[in-house]
Backbone bond lengths (Angstrom), bond angles and torsions (degrees), N, CA, C in turn:
res aa  C-N    CA-C-N  psi(-1)  N-CA   C-N-CA  omega(-1)  CA-C   N-CA-C  phi
1 X - - - 1.457 - - 1.531 109.49 -
2 X 1.318 115.51 129.90 1.457 120.93 -178.35 1.530 110.21 -85.18
3 X 1.327 115.67 132.35 1.456 120.59 179.54 1.522 108.40 -93.19
4 X 1.338 116.15 124.46 1.456 120.24 177.14 1.522 109.14 -85.44
5 X 1.319 114.58 129.17 1.447 119.86 179.02 1.524 109.36 -83.52
6 X 1.311 115.93 135.23 1.456 120.21 179.68 1.530 108.78 -73.46
7 X 1.320 116.02 130.95 1.456 121.19 179.57 1.525 108.42 -94.95
8 X 1.339 117.29 120.30 1.465 118.97 179.80 1.528 111.52 -67.25
9 X 1.312 116.11 134.02 1.460 122.28 -179.33 1.530 109.23 -113.05
10 X 1.320 116.27 144.06 1.456 121.87 177.57 1.520 108.85 -137.72
11 X 1.339 116.07 156.08 1.463 122.17 -178.91 1.531 109.67 -102.76
12 X 1.327 116.05 132.76 1.465 122.02 176.98 1.534 108.56 -72.80
13 X 1.325 116.34 131.90 1.467 119.23 179.79 1.527 111.82 -76.44
14 X 1.329 117.60 -13.57 1.461 120.92 178.68 1.514 112.14 -83.46
15 X 1.347 116.57 -63.38 1.469 120.81 -174.85 1.524 113.02 -95.29
16 X 1.339 117.66 -16.69 1.455 120.77 178.31 1.518 114.53 84.80
17 X 1.346 117.66 2.38 1.463 120.52 179.53 1.526 110.80 -76.87
18 X 1.325 116.44 144.35 1.453 121.34 175.19 1.524 108.09 -93.96
19 X 1.323 115.92 127.19 1.459 122.10 -177.95 1.522 109.55 -136.12
20 X 1.340 114.94 172.26 1.457 119.17 174.49 1.522 108.54 -65.06
21 X 1.316 115.51 142.55 1.459 121.46 -176.34 1.530 112.14 -55.28
22 X 1.328 117.09 -39.67 1.472 119.39 -176.32 1.521 112.77 -72.54
23 X 1.330 118.81 -12.65 1.464 121.57 176.95 1.526 111.68 -85.20
24 X 1.321 117.09 -8.91 1.461 121.24 -175.87 1.533 110.70 -111.17
25 X 1.319 115.52 160.18 1.462 121.74 172.92 1.515 108.82 -97.33
26 X 1.316 116.67 142.13 1.465 120.59 176.10 1.515 108.43 -100.23
27 X 1.306 116.15 124.28 1.456 122.71 173.07 1.517 105.41 -100.41
28 X 1.329 117.50 128.10 1.462 120.50 -173.38 1.521 111.13 -124.63
29 X 1.325 114.91 140.44 1.472 121.47 170.46 1.516 105.51 -102.25
30 X 1.323 115.60 112.98 1.461 120.25 -177.79 1.531 109.95 -72.01
31 X 1.336 116.95 164.40 1.471 119.61 179.95 1.534 113.73 -56.97
32 X 1.351 117.46 -25.23 1.470 119.07 177.91 1.530 112.70 -88.44
33 X 1.343 117.49 3.95 1.460 121.91 172.18 1.515 115.27 95.71
34 X 1.325 118.54 2.29 1.461 121.45 -179.13 1.532 110.26 -82.61
35 X 1.336 117.03 138.19 1.463 122.33 -179.44 1.522 108.96 -105.40
36 X 1.351 117.11 124.85 1.463 123.02 -178.68 1.515 110.70 -145.11
37 X 1.347 114.96 167.49 1.458 120.36 170.71 1.522 107.11 -83.95
38 X 1.318 116.16 132.40 1.465 122.40 178.90 1.524 107.87 -102.90
39 X 1.329 116.65 98.67 1.457 120.87 -177.76 1.525 112.24 -72.82
40 X 1.326 117.19 -27.70 1.465 120.33 -178.62 1.522 111.59 -82.09
41 X 1.340 117.14 -26.56 1.461 120.92 -176.85 1.514 112.36 78.70
42 X 1.342 116.87 11.29 1.462 119.81 -175.08 1.521 114.31 -126.03
43 X 1.344 117.39 3.41 1.462 119.01 179.68 1.515 109.99 -65.44
44 X 1.329 115.85 147.32 1.458 118.58 179.00 1.524 109.27 -78.10
45 X 1.301 115.75 147.09 1.453 121.37 179.95 1.515 110.49 131.38
46 X 1.310 114.91 177.80 1.459 121.10 -178.57 1.525 109.21 -83.73
47 X 1.325 117.19 131.25 1.454 120.45 -174.84 1.511 113.93 -119.73
48 X 1.327 114.83 157.01 1.463 123.60 172.90 1.521 106.40 -139.65
49 X 1.317 116.27 148.51 1.460 120.53 -176.80 1.518 110.42 -109.46
50 X 1.346 114.60 145.52 1.458 120.57 -178.20 1.531 108.84 -145.74
51 X 1.336 116.62 146.91 1.467 121.15 177.43 1.530 109.47 -61.59
52 X 1.319 115.19 158.45 1.467 119.87 -177.92 1.521 111.28 -84.09
53 X 1.316 116.95 47.16 1.461 119.58 173.71 1.522 110.36 -142.02
54 X 1.319 114.45 152.51 1.462 121.40 -173.20 1.523 111.70 -68.25
55 X 1.341 117.74 -30.41 1.467 119.64 -177.45 1.533 111.18 -64.19
56 X 1.339 117.58 -36.90 1.471 119.69 177.30 1.526 110.82 -67.43
57 X 1.331 117.25 -37.56 1.463 120.38 176.79 1.526 109.88 -63.49
58 X 1.318 116.73 -40.76 1.470 120.08 179.74 1.527 111.90 -65.95
59 X 1.348 116.61 -38.78 1.473 120.11 176.19 1.522 110.44 -63.87
60 X 1.334 116.49 -44.27 1.462 121.02 179.94 1.529 110.41 -62.93
61 X 1.331 116.37 -37.47 1.464 120.75 179.55 1.521 111.10 -68.87
62 X 1.334 116.24 -43.69 1.467 121.14 -178.74 1.522 111.13 -59.82
63 X 1.321 116.63 -42.29 1.458 121.31 -177.22 1.529 113.60 -94.01
64 X 1.330 116.33 5.52 1.473 123.56 179.36 1.532 112.30 57.21
65 X 1.326 116.54 31.29 1.463 119.80 -178.54 1.521 112.51 -71.56
66 X 1.336 116.88 -36.32 1.468 118.90 177.98 1.523 109.95 -63.96
67 X 1.325 116.63 -42.77 1.466 120.79 179.98 1.526 110.59 -62.69
68 X 1.332 117.09 -39.49 1.466 120.37 179.16 1.522 111.13 -66.90
69 X 1.334 116.83 -44.37 1.459 120.66 -177.81 1.523 112.62 -69.91
70 X 1.320 116.94 -37.41 1.464 120.12 -178.54 1.528 111.94 -88.55
71 X 1.322 116.15 -5.81 1.464 122.54 178.61 1.524 112.64 54.45
72 X 1.331 116.10 45.01 1.453 121.94 177.52 1.520 108.84 -155.20
73 X 1.334 117.25 159.70 1.462 119.29 174.08 1.529 107.94 -86.74
74 X 1.324 115.71 143.86 1.460 120.95 -176.01 1.523 108.08 -119.48
75 X 1.319 116.34 126.42 1.462 120.63 -176.94 1.531 111.24 -79.07
76 X 1.350 115.12 163.62 1.465 120.84 -178.32 1.521 112.22 -61.49
77 X 1.346 117.53 -37.12 1.465 119.11 -178.44 1.532 111.45 -68.18
78 X 1.326 117.54 -31.35 1.468 120.37 176.18 1.529 109.31 -67.88
79 X 1.343 117.37 -42.87 1.464 120.81 177.74 1.531 110.81 -61.24
80 X 1.334 117.41 -43.57 1.470 119.73 -178.93 1.527 110.86 -66.74
81 X 1.347 117.43 -34.72 1.464 120.83 176.76 1.531 110.11 -66.97
82 X 1.337 117.07 -43.67 1.462 120.63 177.45 1.528 110.82 -62.14
83 X 1.348 115.77 -41.45 1.462 119.87 -179.25 1.527 111.09 -63.52
84 X 1.333 117.12 -41.73 1.468 119.75 179.56 1.532 110.48 -68.51
85 X 1.336 117.68 -36.35 1.467 120.39 178.43 1.522 110.95 -67.33
86 X 1.332 117.40 -41.77 1.457 120.83 179.64 1.528 109.88 -68.35
87 X 1.318 116.51 -41.12 1.469 120.56 178.03 1.516 111.97 -62.71
88 X 1.338 117.42 -36.18 1.461 122.10 179.94 1.534 111.67 -71.16
89 X 1.344 116.41 -24.32 1.461 120.55 -178.31 1.524 112.79 -76.72
90 X 1.318 117.78 -3.87 1.451 119.16 175.13 1.506 115.46 116.39
91 X 1.320 118.13 4.98 1.463 123.59 175.68 1.490 112.67 47.85
């Protein structure tokens, strides 16, 4: 008998769609308050998931969803750094 592995699902804070965890990027607020993209998915800190496209990041920024999920205020330079990193990953 074949055992089916459960696929972890997460919701994008930008568009609200539920997708497989590995299809999304994890944005993490580390314990020292720094906000970064977590490519491994294992960094410690509070995380939020977002689709791998800039439009979802812009929606999340407009509605302050990332700030609500990470429970911190996020400056414009952090958003622009995240946008350039997401854009570099292939949009």
